[in-house]
Structure formats: structure tokens, C-alpha cells
N, C-alpha and C positions, 0 to 999 in steps of 0.2 A: 245483158240485162242486169241491173244492180239490185240491191236489197229492196229498195222501194218498189220496183217493178215486180219482184218476186212476191212481196206481201200483197200487192194489189191483185196479181193474178190468182193467188191462192184464195184471197177473199172473194173475188168475183166467181171463181169456179164453184164456190160453195153458196153462192147467192146471198152473201152477207153484206151488210152496210158497214161503213166505218164506225158508226155508233155501236153496232153490235159487237164488233171486235174490241172497241174501247171499253165497253161495259164488262166484257169477259176478262179483260186484263186490269180493270180498275184504274183506267186512265181516261183522259179526255179524247174526244174524237179528233180534236185539232192535232193531237200528237200523232195519231194514226195518219192523218192527212199529210202532215209534214214528212213522215217517213216515206209515204208513197210518192211525194213530190221530190224526194231525194234531198230535202233541205237538211234533215237530220237523220242519224242512224240510231236504231234502238240499242240500248246498252246490253251487256251480256245476259243479265237477268231477264230482260224483256224478250230477247231472242229465244231463250229457253222456253219462256211461257208462250210465245207465239208458236213455236214448234209443237208444244204440247196441245195447244188449242187447235191448230190446223192438222194435227196428227201426222206430221212429217218430221224428217231429220232437220237439225239445225243447219246443216249444209245446204238443204233445199231452199233455205231462206237467205243464208249469208253468202253463198257463192255466186259470183257473176256468171251468167249463162250466155256466153258469147256464141255458142254453137248449140243447136238442138238436133235431136235425132228422131226419126220416125220409128215408132214401135209397132209391134204386131201382137194382137190378142190371140191369134191362131196361126200356126205355120202350115198345117195341112188342111185340106178340105175333108170334112167328116164323111161325106158321101163316098169319096174316093177310098177312104180308110175302110168304110163298111164293105165296099166291093172287094177290096184286097183281102179282108178277113174272111168274107164268105167264100171267095174263090179258093183261098188256102184251105179252108175247112172242107170244102168239097173235094179238093185234090187229095187230102190226107184222111178223108172220111172221119172228120171230127163231128160226130153227131150232136153232142151237147152244145158245141160252139154254134153250129148252124141254128139250133133252136134259140140259143141265147141272144144271138145278134138281133133278130127281128123283135124278140120280146123286149130287150133293152131299149131299142129305138122307140118302140111304142110307149112304154111306161115312162120314159124320160121326155116324151114329146111336150113341148111348151116350156121346159125348164132351161135355164141359162146358167152359165158359170158366173160366179159372183162379180158384180160391177162390170158386166160386159154384155155384148150381143151374141156371144158364142153359144150355140146350142150345147146343153149339158152333155149330150151323147158324145161330144168330141173327147171328153175326158176318159170314159171307159174304153172307147175305141183306141185312144192313144195308148192305154195300158196294154191292150191286146196286141197292137202293132209293136210296142216296145218288146214284149215277150218274144214275138215271132222274129224280130230283128236280131235277137240274141240266140236264135235257133232253138228256142224252147217251143216245140210243137207238140204240146200235151193238151189233150182235149179238156180235161178238168181245169187246168190252169188258165187257158184262153177263155173258156166259158165263165169262170169265176171272175176274171178281169172285167168282162162285160157286165156282170151282174153284181159287182161288189158293193154298189151303192143303192141297189134296188130296194132292199128291206129297209134301209136307213132313211131313204129320201122319197120313196114312192108309195109307202103304205102297204107294201106287199109282205107276205110271210114266206117262210121257207117252202111251205106246201104249195105256194103259187108258182114256184119256179119250175120251168119245163125242162129240168135237167136231172141227172142221176143223184143218188144220195151223197156221193163223195163231193160233188160240186156244191151241193146244198150246204154240206158241213163247212166247207171253206168259206162260203159267202156268209154264213152265220157268224163264224169267227171274226170276219172282217167288218161286220156290222157294228158301228159305234153306238154304245148305249148313251142315253142322255145323262148329262152331268149338271151339278150345281157347284157353286163356289165352295160349298162345305164338303162335298164328297168327291170332288174332281180327282184328287190325288189317288185315292183308293180305287175309284172306278177305272182310271187310266192304267194303273198298275195291274189290276186284274185283267183288263182288256189285252194289254200287250203280253202278259204272261200266258194267256190262253193262245194267242197267235203263235208264240214260240213253240208250242207243242206240234205245230204242223209246218214243215218246210215250205210247202206250196203257198200257204197263207202268208208266211214270212216273206217269201219272194214277191208276192203281189203287193203286200203292204209297203215294201221298199220301193217298188215301181210307182205305187200311188204317191208316196212321199216325194219321189223325184219330180213327178209331174206337178204336184202341188207347190213345191219349192220354186219351180220355174214360173209359176203364175201368181205367187202371193204378193209380189211387189205392187200389183195393181188391184188385186182382189181382196186384200186384207188390210186392216188398220195397222198402224205402227205397233200398237200394243199386242195385237194378235200375231204379228210377225215375230216379235220378241218371244212370245209364248211358244210359237212353233219351233223357233231355234232351240230353246231350252228343252222342249219335249223331244226333239230329234236327237239332241246330244245325249239325253238320258236313256232313251229306249232303243234307238236304232242300232247301236253297236252289237247288242245281243241278237237282233234279227239277222244282221249280216253274219254273225258267227254261226247261227243256225243254218243259213244258206250255204256257207262255206263247208259245213260238215256234211253236206249232200253232194257227192262227187259230180253228179251231172250238172250241178248249178255253180261249179267253181268259177267259170268264166263270168257268169252273170254277177256273182258276188263281187268280183273285182271291179267290174264296170259300175255297179250300183254304189259301192262304197266310194269310188272316185267321184261320181257325180254328186252324191249327197254331201260329201265333205267339201268339195269344191264350191258348191252353191252356198253352204253355210259360211265358208270363209269370205265369199263375195259379200253376202249380206252383212256380216259383222263389220267389214271394212267400210261399207257404205253407211251403216247406221252410226 
């Protein structure tokens, strides 16, 4: 597929007319039509403006796509993950985790991951399985993984959570406060500094970022992806340092740092 086909596909995916694209770029719709028919190619300035308008990379428009790949929104079945977490919790007598699983499934019911059909519960279950796969079998950590978005996204308070005080404290630390363009920098700085005070919260936040980095290519706009890359580079080295300073999390710190930095490098190259 050439540039014209790429432009047409991007336009049709967004249910836009040639006239709407032309108006946004300050050109005639005949120019857009000629691009889509492969009669002419947009110049560099127009390519950049098209990328900004469609919220994609310039390469997404300019590169010929002779091969396409099927992508997945989810790798694992969330119900299988739930069964695995509950079975592990029973075997190791993780009382808070057992309560947290069913609570999280219930309060996240009907929610979906951004721009997908994936049930939202897939995300907290993924974090719980991520921790267990690194042999972190700690009740408060697994329970907080499952509940980390409940206060922020489900209208619940710490008092509503069916877990002990330590788990509640971790979930409160991980709950993201609302921000505006004016106060975002200060709010984010205070938020991450508070997480740094608790190794368990730092651990979960890094697993959370790993999972979000793997899904942001289809769940976030180009502008939000750029912002997430900058935010990750600014705040996550300190979180990794906190995790490394906790001996029992040394192996986890190595894996998390590798995954986060690898994903950042991939996105930078593609953008």
C-alpha cells in the first residue's frame, strides 16, 4: 500500500470525508482526492500536518505497507488469570488477595481498556500474575495489584476495600489524583515522591507502567504516548532504585528495568 492508500485508510477509519481533511489542512478536497488516487504525493509540510491531524507518525503515512500483521488486544484470558490468582491465594493462604479478587472483578464490571473490547479487570489481574511470575507471593502486594485502580476509577474509598490497613495504604499511594494543565507537574511530582516512600508501592507502580507501555500503542493518542515516554523517563529510575534497595525485590527490579527501558526504546524508534 502506498501513501495514497494509507491516507484513505486513515481517513475512512475516522469516518471523515475528503472535504473535512482538506478543510483541516487548508487545501482543496481535489488535492486530497489526487493523493488518495496516487496521482500526486503530499509534500513534506503536508505529510507532517496529515500526521498531526490523524494523530499518527509520519511513517504511518509515508511508508509503503506491503505486509500487514495481526495484532492482539489481550494475550491471556482474564477468567483463567482470575482462577490462577485465586488458586495461588488459597494454596498460600493469602487472605487479602482472596477478598480482593472478587471485589475487583465486581467493581470493574462493565469497564473496558481504552479503545478496546478488553474487560478492564484484565489489567489488574495481569499485574497480579506478573508479580506471581516473579515469585513475589506477598499477600499485600498481590491484593494491592488487584485493587490499585479501584479508588481512582470505581468511585470507592479506602474504607470500602475488604483488605487490611497495609494493603489500603498501598492502594491509596497508587491512586492517581486528578490534574489540570496548570498543576500537573507539581501533582505528578508529589504523587511519585509519595510512592517512593513504600517499596511495595514502587514495585506495583513499575509493573503497572510495564503493562500500560505494552498497550499504549492502540490505547493512547500520539500526544499521550509522547507524554508517557517523558513521564516514564523522569520518574521511573527513582522507583527502580527504591525496588533495588529492597533485597527480596532485586530480581524483579532487573526484569522491570529491562522491560521498561526496552519498551521506551522501541516507541522512540517508531515515533
